C-alpha positions in Angstrom: -29.0 8.7 13.9 -26.7 9.1 16.8 -23.9 6.6 17.1 -22.2 5.6 20.4 -18.6 6.6 20.9 -17.4 3.0 21.3 -18.6 -0.4 20.1 -17.5 -3.8 21.4 -16.8 -6.3 18.7 -15.8 -9.9 18.4 -15.3 -12.3 15.5 -15.3 -16.1 15.6 -12.3 -16.0 13.2 -10.4 -14.4 16.1 -11.8 -16.2 19.2 -9.2 -14.8 21.7 -9.4 -11.2 20.5 -11.6 -8.4 21.8 -12.1 -5.4 19.6 -13.2 -1.9 20.6 -14.2 0.4 17.7 -14.1 4.1 18.3 -16.6 5.9 16.1 -15.7 9.5 16.7 -12.8 11.3 15.2 -10.2 9.8 14.8 -11.9 6.6 14.1 -9.9 3.5 15.0 -10.1 -0.1 16.2 -8.0 -1.5 19.0 -7.5 -5.1 19.9 -7.4 -5.4 23.7 -5.6 -8.7 23.4 -2.4 -7.1 22.2 -3.2 -3.3 22.2 -2.8 -3.3 18.4 -4.4 -0.1 17.0 -5.6 0.5 13.5 -6.7 3.9 12.3 -9.7 3.7 10.1 -9.3 7.2 8.5 -6.7 9.7 7.6 -5.7 12.0 10.4 -6.0 15.8 10.1 -2.7 17.1 8.7 -2.8 20.0 11.2 -2.4 17.5 14.1 1.2 16.9 15.0 2.5 13.4 15.7 2.8 14.2 19.4 -0.8 15.5 19.6 -2.1 12.4 17.8 -0.2 10.1 20.2 -1.5 12.0 23.2 -5.1 11.8 21.9 -4.9 8.1 21.0 -3.4 7.3 24.4 -6.3 9.0 26.1 -8.9 7.4 23.8 -7.4 3.9 24.2 -7.7 4.4 28.0 -11.3 5.4 27.6 -11.9 2.3 25.4 -10.5 0.0 28.2 -12.8 1.8 30.7 -15.7 1.2 28.3 -14.9 -2.5 28.0 -14.6 -2.9 31.8 -18.0 -1.1 32.3 -19.6 -3.3 29.7 -18.3 -6.5 31.2 -19.6 -5.4 34.6 -23.0 -4.8 33.1 -23.0 -8.3 31.5 -22.2 -9.8 34.8 -25.2 -8.1 36.5 
């Protein structure tokens, strides 16, 4: 089975929060309400802190683009 790169998630326990789950490496969940990010797995030890930060910054930007695209599709 092939999984999408991002999933949109919500939870009625957190009615004001919007979660994006990234399913490729490194797996993480970001809350778009406050940009809180939670890694869901250990990161490769060969990746430096700077490399990880650069990668996560890019992926969070892609997650926001994914969310914006999905919201436009819902509106149509």
